[in-house]
C-alpha positions in Angstrom: 0.0 0.0 0.0 1.4 3.4 -1.0 0.4 6.2 1.5 0.6 9.9 1.1 2.2 11.5 4.2 0.2 14.4 5.5 1.2 16.6 8.5 -1.7 18.4 10.2 -1.0 20.9 12.9 -4.0 22.3 14.7 -4.8 24.5 17.8 -7.8 24.5 20.1 -9.0 26.5 23.1 -11.0 25.3 26.0 -13.2 28.1 27.5 -15.6 27.7 30.5 -18.2 30.1 31.7 -19.2 30.9 35.3 -21.5 27.9 35.5 -18.8 25.5 34.3 -20.2 25.0 30.9 -17.7 24.5 28.0 -17.7 26.3 24.7 -17.7 23.5 22.0 -18.0 23.4 18.2 -19.9 20.7 16.4 -18.0 19.1 13.6 -20.2 18.2 10.6 -18.6 14.7 10.5 -18.8 12.1 7.7 -21.3 9.2 7.4 -21.5 8.8 11.2 -23.0 12.2 11.4 -22.0 15.4 13.4 -19.8 15.1 16.6 -18.9 17.7 19.1 -15.3 18.9 19.2 -13.2 21.6 20.9 -13.4 24.9 19.3 -10.3 25.2 17.0 -8.9 23.7 14.0 -6.0 23.5 11.5 -3.4 26.2 11.2 -3.2 28.3 8.1 0.2 28.3 6.3 2.8 30.2 8.4 0.3 30.9 11.1 1.5 30.8 14.7 -0.4 28.3 16.9 -1.7 31.1 19.1 -2.9 33.1 16.1 -4.5 30.1 14.6 -6.3 29.2 17.8 -8.0 32.6 18.2 -8.9 32.7 14.5 -10.5 29.3 14.5 -12.5 29.9 17.7 -13.9 33.1 16.2 -14.8 31.4 13.0 -16.6 28.5 14.7 -18.2 30.2 17.6 -18.4 34.0 17.0 -16.5 34.7 20.1 -13.3 36.7 20.5 -11.2 34.9 23.1 -7.8 35.6 24.9 -5.6 32.8 25.6 -4.7 32.1 29.3 -2.4 29.0 29.2 -0.9 26.3 27.1 -2.4 23.0 28.4 -0.6 20.5 26.3 -0.1 18.7 23.0 -2.0 15.7 21.8 -0.9 13.6 18.7 -2.6 11.0 16.6 -1.1 8.9 13.8 -3.6 7.1 11.6 -4.3 6.0 8.0 -7.2 7.7 6.3 -9.0 6.9 3.0 -10.4 10.3 2.5 -9.1 13.0 0.3 -6.4 10.7 -1.1 -4.2 12.2 -3.9 -4.1 10.4 -7.2 -1.6 7.5 -7.3 -1.9 6.7 -3.6 -3.9 4.1 -1.7 -4.4 6.2 1.4 -3.2 9.1 3.5 -0.8 8.6 6.4 -1.9 11.4 8.8 0.2 12.8 11.5 -2.1 15.0 13.6 -0.4 17.4 16.1 -3.1 19.1 18.3 -2.1 22.0 20.5 -4.6 22.8 23.4 -5.0 26.1 25.2 -7.2 27.4 28.0 -8.8 30.8 27.4 -11.7 33.1 28.1 -14.2 35.0 26.2 -13.7 38.8 25.9 -16.2 39.7 23.1 -18.4 38.7 20.3 -21.6 36.6 20.4 -22.5 33.0 19.9 -22.7 32.5 16.1 -22.8 29.2 14.2 -20.3 28.7 11.4 -21.8 28.7 7.8 -20.0 26.9 5.0 -17.2 25.4 7.1 -16.4 22.2 8.8 -18.7 23.0 11.8 -22.4 23.7 11.9 -23.2 24.5 15.5 -21.6 26.2 18.6 -22.8 25.8 22.1 -22.0 26.0 25.8 -22.5 22.5 27.2 -22.2 21.1 30.7 -20.0 17.9 31.0 -23.2 16.0 31.7 -24.8 17.2 28.5 -21.6 16.5 26.5 -21.4 13.0 27.9 -24.8 12.2 26.3 -23.7 13.5 22.9 -21.4 12.0 20.2 -17.9 13.7 20.4 -14.6 13.3 18.8 -11.7 11.7 20.8 -10.0 15.1 21.0 -12.6 16.2 23.5 -11.7 13.6 26.0 -8.0 14.2 25.5 -8.3 18.0 25.8 -10.4 17.8 29.0 -7.9 15.5 30.5 -5.2 18.2 29.9 -7.6 20.9 31.2 -8.2 18.9 34.4 -4.5 18.2 34.8 -3.5 21.7 36.0 -3.4 25.4 35.2 -0.9 25.0 32.3 1.7 27.4 31.2 0.8 31.2 30.9 0.7 32.3 27.3 2.6 35.5 26.2 0.7 37.9 23.9 1.6 37.5 20.2 1.4 39.7 17.2 -0.4 38.1 14.3 1.8 37.2 11.3 0.7 38.4 7.9 -0.7 35.8 5.4 1.4 34.7 2.6 1.0 36.1 -0.9 -0.4 33.8 -3.4 1.7 31.3 -5.2 4.3 30.7 -2.3 5.1 27.2 -1.6 5.3 26.3 2.1 7.5 23.5 3.5 5.9 22.6 6.8 7.8 20.9 9.7 7.4 20.3 13.5 10.3 20.3 15.9 10.2 19.2 19.5 12.9 20.2 22.1 13.4 19.7 25.9 15.3 21.7 28.4 16.4 20.3 31.8 16.8 22.1 35.1 20.6 22.4 34.4 20.0 24.1 31.1 20.8 21.1 28.9 18.7 21.1 25.7 18.1 18.4 23.1 15.6 18.0 20.3 15.1 17.7 16.6 12.6 17.8 13.8 9.9 15.2 14.2 10.0 12.1 12.1 6.5 11.6 10.4 4.2 10.0 13.0 6.4 10.5 16.0 5.2 11.7 19.3 6.9 14.8 20.5 7.6 13.7 24.0 9.0 10.4 22.8 11.2 12.3 20.4 12.6 14.5 23.1 13.3 11.5 25.3 15.1 9.9 22.4 17.3 12.9 21.6 18.3 13.3 25.3 19.4 9.7 25.3 21.4 10.3 22.0 22.8 13.7 22.7 23.4 13.6 26.5 23.4 9.9 27.3 20.7 9.9 29.9 17.0 9.2 30.3 14.6 12.0 31.2 11.0 12.4 32.1 9.2 14.8 29.8 6.7 17.2 31.4 4.0 19.2 29.8 5.0 21.6 27.0 6.0 25.2 28.1 5.7 26.8 24.7 4.4 26.4 21.2 5.7 28.8 18.7 6.5 29.0 14.9 9.1 30.5 12.7 9.3 31.2 8.9 12.5 31.0 6.9 12.6 32.2 3.3 13.8 29.6 0.8 13.7 31.8 -2.3 11.3 34.0 -4.2 8.5 31.4 -4.2 9.0 29.2 -1.1 9.3 29.4 2.7 10.1 26.9 5.5 7.5 27.1 8.2 8.5 25.3 11.5 6.1 24.8 14.5 8.3 24.3 17.6 7.1 22.6 20.7 9.3 23.1 23.9 9.1 20.9 26.9 10.5 20.9 30.4 12.3 17.7 31.3 13.6 16.2 34.6 
């Protein structure tokens, strides 16, 4: 079987109101029908994760939000038989999902039209438990319940690319220990970032480490010529 490798980096925000209800977006789904998801989605080319998270939440829910903390990163590696390019038997998907905690500062609840979601709503956990939901919801709420996360610094939006520019997309994962030692590398397709950091510490420093929650998710853009750029999303972890 010949598979087309596809890297998808996305960002999501978990917001709760004063009654503990969660802001969610309903993905339109496939044959199984709609399913609830965290508000957020795939990054646009060269977008910073923070920028993409805020844009996606506004598009799917109508709310303007501010980010409070980076909660964690969830990854999934699977084979899909949807949107398969010609000449391939399937798509080898490497999904890297960055999850933030945030709060609403403006806007009003508005359903997305013509996108990949059709409803937005504030749901209690009890209401959510009775509804179909994608696996990211459980993974994201586990991160949400696991602590306050790492505060997020404000970020200036990066301008969109002009048309016709080719984007080479990559993800890198690095870890820093209490003594300042750092190790990391670009992710091999399908690799888990925390596993990659552990392997690089073993290779570069000759010791095993425990990888904690990520402390930063950022991105950089490097020109490769007149019609191409290299866009790298970097995940930084604390290790012990």
